[in-house]
Each structure stands twice: as C-alpha cells, then as structure tokens.
Wavefront OBJ file of the C-alpha trace (Angstrom):
o trace
v 34.262 107.671 68.923
v 33.529 107.046 65.617
v 33.246 103.213 65.721
v 31.144 100.882 67.814
v 33.438 97.522 67.344
v 36.676 96.449 65.525
v 37.187 93.211 63.501
v 40.351 92.169 63.048
v 41.871 89.656 60.601
v 44.181 87.175 62.078
v 46.987 85.676 60.119
v 49.284 88.760 58.896
v 47.730 91.105 61.040
v 47.822 90.119 64.108
v 50.005 86.886 63.428
v 53.571 86.973 62.336
v 52.931 84.118 59.831
v 54.053 84.958 56.373
v 57.787 83.729 56.931
v 55.726 80.249 57.585
v 53.480 80.273 54.649
v 56.378 80.651 52.341
v 58.751 78.035 53.514
v 55.377 75.206 53.828
v 54.373 76.147 50.050
v 58.355 76.200 49.305
v 58.115 72.405 50.431
v 55.574 71.790 48.518
v 56.472 73.620 45.546
v 60.372 71.390 45.920
v 58.042 68.191 45.752
v 56.427 69.248 42.357
v 59.745 69.899 40.659
v 58.458 73.673 40.790
v 60.342 76.585 41.661
v 60.949 78.127 44.949
v 59.519 81.367 45.340
v 60.773 84.807 47.040
v 58.880 86.090 50.184
v 58.680 89.402 48.000
v 57.552 87.079 45.076
v 54.907 85.851 47.566
v 53.910 89.212 49.090
v 53.454 90.692 45.804
v 51.434 87.479 43.850
v 49.254 86.231 47.332
v 45.421 86.682 47.452
v 42.064 85.224 47.578
v 40.526 83.227 45.864
v 44.201 80.992 46.908
v 43.399 78.246 44.418
v 44.251 81.391 41.713
v 47.052 81.926 43.612
v 48.105 78.651 43.514
v 47.484 78.376 39.620
v 50.114 81.344 39.165
v 52.390 79.002 41.199
v 52.335 76.927 38.511
v 50.582 73.640 40.175
v 48.937 71.169 38.114
v 45.367 70.626 39.135
v 45.259 67.183 36.670
v 48.029 65.614 38.583
v 47.498 67.386 42.073
v 44.039 68.359 42.403
v 43.726 71.753 44.931
v 41.747 70.078 47.637
v 44.401 67.777 47.941
v 47.335 70.808 47.941
v 45.463 72.793 50.433
v 45.386 69.296 52.689
v 49.346 69.239 52.697
v 49.519 72.668 53.105
v 47.471 73.187 56.146
v 48.973 69.675 57.612
v 52.559 70.834 57.607
v 51.406 74.744 58.711
v 49.733 73.700 61.197
v 52.548 71.416 62.387
v 54.632 74.375 62.888
v 52.395 77.236 63.933
v 53.687 77.402 67.286
v 56.492 78.377 65.977
v 55.225 81.843 64.960
v 54.977 85.030 67.239
v 52.212 87.621 67.441
v 53.382 90.893 65.156
v 54.747 93.362 67.208
v 52.433 95.422 69.520
v 49.428 92.828 68.688
v 48.762 92.500 72.120
v 49.290 96.203 73.452
v 46.923 97.686 70.274
v 44.561 94.771 71.856
v 44.255 96.007 75.223
v 44.795 99.849 74.180
v 41.169 98.842 72.645
v 40.186 97.156 75.258
v 40.804 100.025 77.706
v 38.916 102.316 75.084
v 35.799 100.512 75.757
v 35.790 99.458 72.200
v 34.541 95.991 71.587
v 36.987 93.600 68.906
v 36.195 90.023 67.321
v 38.135 88.149 64.579
v 37.195 87.130 61.156
v 39.682 84.671 59.611
v 40.020 82.464 56.549
v 41.586 79.935 59.502
v 39.025 76.819 59.962
v 36.978 77.484 63.159
v 38.292 75.209 65.397
v 41.598 75.998 64.622
v 40.969 79.601 65.197
v 39.720 79.028 68.275
v 42.855 76.888 69.605
v 45.313 79.472 68.327
v 43.767 82.064 69.730
v 43.644 80.993 73.343
v 47.026 79.237 72.972
v 48.289 83.017 72.223
v 46.622 83.771 75.469
v 44.319 86.320 73.816
v 40.532 84.633 73.996
v 39.280 87.196 76.874
v 39.914 90.001 74.054
v 37.128 88.946 71.596
v 33.274 88.705 71.560
v 33.058 87.014 68.592
v 35.629 84.509 67.079
v 34.781 83.758 63.140
v 36.821 81.219 61.015
v 35.637 78.955 57.911
v 33.853 75.711 57.535
v 37.076 74.349 55.341
v 40.247 74.444 54.763
v 40.374 75.893 50.834
v 40.687 79.737 52.018
v 37.974 80.879 48.966
v 37.304 83.843 50.511
v 35.626 85.529 54.247
v 32.179 87.331 52.037
v 29.826 84.940 53.075
v 31.278 84.579 56.574
v 31.654 88.517 57.043
v 27.700 88.851 56.387
v 27.039 86.509 59.185
v 29.338 87.641 61.744
v 27.959 91.040 61.182
v 24.744 89.310 61.707
v 26.300 87.512 65.120
v 27.297 91.043 66.472
v 23.439 92.664 65.554
v 25.416 95.190 64.028
v 24.592 94.242 60.161
v 22.108 97.336 60.082
v 24.617 99.821 61.005
v 28.044 98.711 59.500
v 29.105 101.946 59.138
v 29.954 102.181 63.243
v 32.123 99.006 62.211
v 35.767 99.292 61.206
v 37.713 95.734 59.778
v 41.622 95.717 60.268
v 43.066 93.212 57.769
v 46.209 93.065 55.427
v 44.947 91.794 52.254
v 42.935 93.282 49.228
v 40.806 90.794 50.132
v 39.924 91.939 53.516
v 38.946 95.259 51.959
v 36.683 93.710 49.248
v 35.110 92.070 52.574
v 34.353 95.448 54.463
v 33.301 96.936 51.477
v 30.664 94.014 50.941
v 29.512 94.326 54.587
v 29.349 97.953 54.260
v 31.954 98.474 56.350
v 34.992 101.080 57.240
v 38.620 99.379 56.685
v 42.438 99.957 57.431
v 44.827 97.918 55.433
v 48.277 97.578 57.505
v 51.285 96.493 55.008
v 53.287 94.160 57.071
v 51.542 90.930 56.510
v 50.918 88.946 53.794
v 50.743 91.613 50.479
v 52.915 94.327 49.819
v 51.730 97.375 50.252
v 52.035 98.706 46.442
v 49.262 96.374 46.068
v 47.128 97.941 48.647
v 47.535 101.537 47.762
v 44.907 103.133 45.992
v 42.152 100.862 47.328
v 40.884 103.869 48.986
v 41.297 102.322 52.411
v 44.190 104.013 54.991
v 47.193 102.198 55.476
v 48.971 101.972 58.729
v 52.499 101.036 58.633
v 52.338 98.953 62.305
v 49.750 97.980 64.948
v 50.381 101.240 66.799
v 49.849 103.198 63.460
v 46.778 101.452 63.172
v 45.579 101.641 67.155
v 45.967 105.457 66.645
v 43.998 105.413 63.607
v 41.049 103.781 64.542
v 41.059 106.022 67.822
v 41.180 109.203 66.159
v 38.955 108.582 63.239
v 36.509 111.769 63.350
v 32.709 110.912 63.793
v 30.873 111.087 60.205
v 29.097 114.270 59.121
l 1 2 3 4 5 6 7 8 9 10 11 12 13 14 15 16 17 18 19 20 21 22 23 24 25 26 27 28 29 30 31 32 33 34 35 36 37 38 39 40 41 42 43 44 45 46 47 48 49 50 51 52 53 54 55 56 57 58 59 60 61 62 63 64 65 66 67 68 69 70 71 72 73 74 75 76 77 78 79 80 81 82 83 84 85 86 87 88 89 90 91 92 93 94 95 96 97 98 99 100 101 102 103 104 105 106 107 108 109 110 111 112 113 114 115 116 117 118 119 120 121 122 123 124 125 126 127 128 129 130 131 132 133 134 135 136 137 138 139 140 141 142 143 144 145 146 147 148 149 150 151 152 153 154 155 156 157 158 159 160 161 162 163 164 165 166 167 168 169 170 171 172 173 174 175 176 177 178 179 180 181 182 183 184 185 186 187 188 189 190 191 192 193 194 195 196 197 198 199 200 201 202 203 204 205 206 207 208 209 210 211 212 213 214 215 216 217 218 219 220
C-alpha cells in the first residue's frame, strides 16, 4: 500500500454533527438578536480559526468576548453531543482499514478529554493508535497539534506515508504543513465548492474515501 497510516478528522468526517452545530449556533444568534443561519450558509462560510467565522456571523466581541461565546457553544453542544450519529459507512471504513493492516488515529479540534470520551461512547476506541485533541475549546487550529501527533506516531520523518482524511479546508492546510497527503470528504462542515481546486482528491462518502486510499498508487 502507498500509506503506512491514516489520520482521521472527527467532527463532520466520522461524526455527523453539522446539523447540531447549526442548531446551537442559532440559539446563540437568537440570544444576541442576530439572524439565524441556514445549514447551506453555515457550510459556505464555516472555517478556522473559528473566531473569524463568529465575526462574519455578526457577534460583537466588545459585548460578548469570543471566549465567552466559545464556552456557551461548547456547553450547549456537549449537552446534546450524543444525539449525533456516525456518518454513514464510518464503522465499515474503520473496519476495512484495520483488516488491511493500516493503522489509524484521530486529530481533532475537539478538546482532548472530550474527544476520548465521545469516541469511547461510539465504541470506536480500539480502532485507533492515537487520539489527539486540543487543550482548549476555542478551535484556533490543528497544525501545531498535528505536528506533535506525527512525532508521536514516529512518522515525522516519513510524512509522505501518511494520509489525512477530513472535511474542511483547514484539514488540507494541516496536511500540507505536515507534508502528508490529504483526502477531503464533502459530506461535513464545508460545501464541496469550497474544497474543489485545493489540490486534494475529493470523496462523496466514506466508502469512496476508503476505496481511494487503498487504491492509491505507490509514489514513483
């Protein structure tokens, strides 16, 4: 196989939680007297660092600091997090890679302790060699944590043997910073139009993503 390791994003990629993020955001927007956002508009504008997305939504940080909004969002999201389901084909994709002898891990903007808890809730812990989340709730980005993650995997000197599977432009930015390949799913937090043209292959679903990874030709 071309790859020695698969790094998964979690939210939006393996977990179907876009709808919950939209509902929680709309609660915050309503409380602040701001217009609600549709799922289509969310997927057209969401990005990292999340503070810029909140600015686009119209939040006034002079009245409501971003850190306070982050706490309120995460509190409301976590209260309902187990209402989410896995993306269709998620368990099958993990099982396929495991059967092929391909190690897997997770790199997420989720807080570390919560990431471990939620993956255990869905019964997926045994699929992963490493789970790497952030040490805060503000979702500034994953590049620094990704670099540490690669060192922990002892693959920092062979990043070309790693593929990162995600659902946002930031996942592609992280992969590029690591020197890893990237595959982007367009069933999550970003519309396909925002993922096109980035130079990373796209997949419509996890079955397609699995096929592409296993069929990837060896580098010349």
